[in-house]
N, C-alpha and C positions, 0 to 999 in steps of 0.2 A: 631201647632203653638206654638212658645215659645218666652218668653221675660225674661230678667233678670233685676230685679229692684235694683237700688243702694240705698244706705243709706248715710246720711250726717252727719259728725261730727260737722261741723259749721251749725247750724240751726237757722232760724229766729223765733221769738215769734209768728209770725202769719203764719207760714209755715204749710202745711198740715200734719196731724199727721200720723206717722207710727204706725201700730198695732203690738205690741210685746206680747209674751205669758205671761211674768212675772213669769215663772217657774225657780226659782233658781236652780233647779236640772238639768237643761237642757239649755246649751249655756248662762249661767249666766243670765237667764231671757230674753235673746234676741232672742229666737226662734220665728217663724213665722207660727206655725201650725194654729192659729186662723185666720191669714190673709188668709192663703191657703184654710182653711176651707170655708171661706167666698167666695173665687173665685169659689170653687167646689160646694158650696151650693147655697146661696142667689143670688149670681151674675150669675151663670150658669142658675139657674132657671129663671131669669128675661130676659136673652139674648138668650139662645138656643132656636131654633124654630121660633124666630122672624125675620122679614126682616126689615133692617135699611137702609134708603136711604143716609145716611151720617154719617161721624165720629161724627159730632156735636150730631146726634140724639142719638148715642150710649152713648157718654159721658153725655149727659143730663139725660139719663136713670140711669146711674151710679150715678150721683149726687142725683138725686130724690130718689133713692134706699137708699143711705147712710143717707140723710137728715140732715145733719150737716153742719155747715159753714167750718169746718176744716177737714172733711173727717175721723173724728175719730171713727165712728160707724164701717164701714167695713175695714177702714184702708187705707191711701194713697198708701201704698205699694201693697195692693190688687187691688185698682182701677187703679193705674197707670200701673200696668202690663197688665191688660186687655185692657185699652186705647191704650198702645204701640202696642199690638198685633193687635187691630182693625185698627190701622193707618197703619200698614204693609199691612193688607188685602185690605183696600180700596186704598192704593198706587198702589198696584199690578193691581187691577181692573180698575183704573182710568188712570194709567200712570202718574199720577201726586203728731231809731227816725229820721225820714225823715228830719226834720228841721236842723240838724246838717250839713247837705250838702250845706246849702245855702251860706256860706262864701267861701269855696273852689271852688264852682261852679262860683261864680261871679269873683274870682280871677283867676282861672285857666281853666275855661271851654272853652275858645276859643283856648287853646293850648294843653290841656291835655284831654284825655278820662277818665272821672270820671264815674265809673261803680257802680250802686246800685246792691247789692247783698242781704244780710239778711234783709235789710230794704225794698226791693222791693218784695222778695220772688215769683218772677215771676208772680205777681198778676196784671192783666190788669188795675184794678181799683186803686191800689196803684201807678203803673207806670203813670196812667193817671193824678193822683193828683200831682205827682212829676213834670210832664211836665207842669201843670198849674202853679205851684209854682216856676217853673225855677230851680229845684234841679237836680243835676247831668246831664249827657248828654248821658248816656248809661245805659243798664241793663244787668246783667248777667241772662242768661235763663237756668233753671234747671227744667226738666219735672216733676220730683217728688216733687218739692217745692209747686206746684200748684195742681198736681195730675191727670191731664187729658192732652192729646195731643191737644185737641181743645181749652182749655184754654191757653195752651202754644202758640199756633198759634195766638191766640186773644192778648196775650202780645206782641208777635213779631209785629202784625199789629199796635199796639198802637206805639211801637218804630219806626217803618217805617213811619207812618203818621206824627210823631213829629219830624222826622229827628234825632232821637236818635240812637246811636249805639246799637247793640245787639250782645252778645257773648254767644253761646251755651256752656254749661259747664257740666263736669262730676261731680261726687260726690267723697268725700273722701272713702267712703264705696262702691266703684264701682264694677260692674260686667263685664263680657266679651261681653255682649250685646253691639253691635255697633250701635244702632238706632240713637243715637246723631250725628253720622258722616253723616247719611243721612239727618237728620234734619238741620244740619248746611248747607249742600249743597242745599237741596231742598227749604229752606226757603230764600237762597240768602243773608244770614247776612254777610257772609264773615269772620266770626271769630269763632274759637272753642278753648275751654280751656280743655285740656285733660291730662295735666301733662307731665313730662319728660317720655320718652318710656322706662321705668324701669322695668315694670311688665306686665303680660299678658293682664290684663284688660284694661291698657292704650294702649298697642301696637295694640289691636283689633280695636281701633278706627282709629289708623293711617293706619293700613292695609286696613280698609274698605275704607278710603279716596283714597288710592292708587288704590284700585279696581274701585272706581267711576271715578277716572282720566283715568285709562286704558280703561274703557268702553267708556268714552266721546271721546277718540281719534277715536273710531270706529264708532260714530255717525256723520252723515253729517252736523248736526247743532252744535255739540259740547255743552259745558256747558255754562250757562249764564255768562256774563262778569261782574256781580255784586256779 
């Protein structure tokens, strides 16, 4: 099982923290050997050999193992890769400053989709607070902003319950992993942001969408209409 974890150039202050090596002699300090070491060490020791009933249980184990609010101990890049791989496994088995938005939302919210990104950071609690305050009317959803798939699904549920739009998004430091294409279709959110098809990591998402569409034509029930 493999997964590719993206990085973001535009990052929110409350976003889950990527763990980088800080070794200036290697990739200008941006190497990820420490994060990989956590996957192969602490995380593997906590997960391998255990039976998990759900993705949520896996993600909760990862959050407890990390023990920080921003996933900075193990690294969000380590945690999200494991969470994405677990989500794929379960899918195969089951088949299945905020206040600055107030004025534009009141003026434009009934005509324009106002999407919270770095101020929401795919955090269910922050999106819930925004809903309560009447801020924005949609959220950009980036799995590695929050760090686990189950928390991402919780953010999508908040949007769905509130009538907010949701747009699954890639990151500027993207990989060729196409998981977000499956997430966009599987969640039924109806929107994906993956950039112009100029490079392989972007084209991979569109190719995956085409594969899903082609497979749907062979299914008697097709894709959901939302």
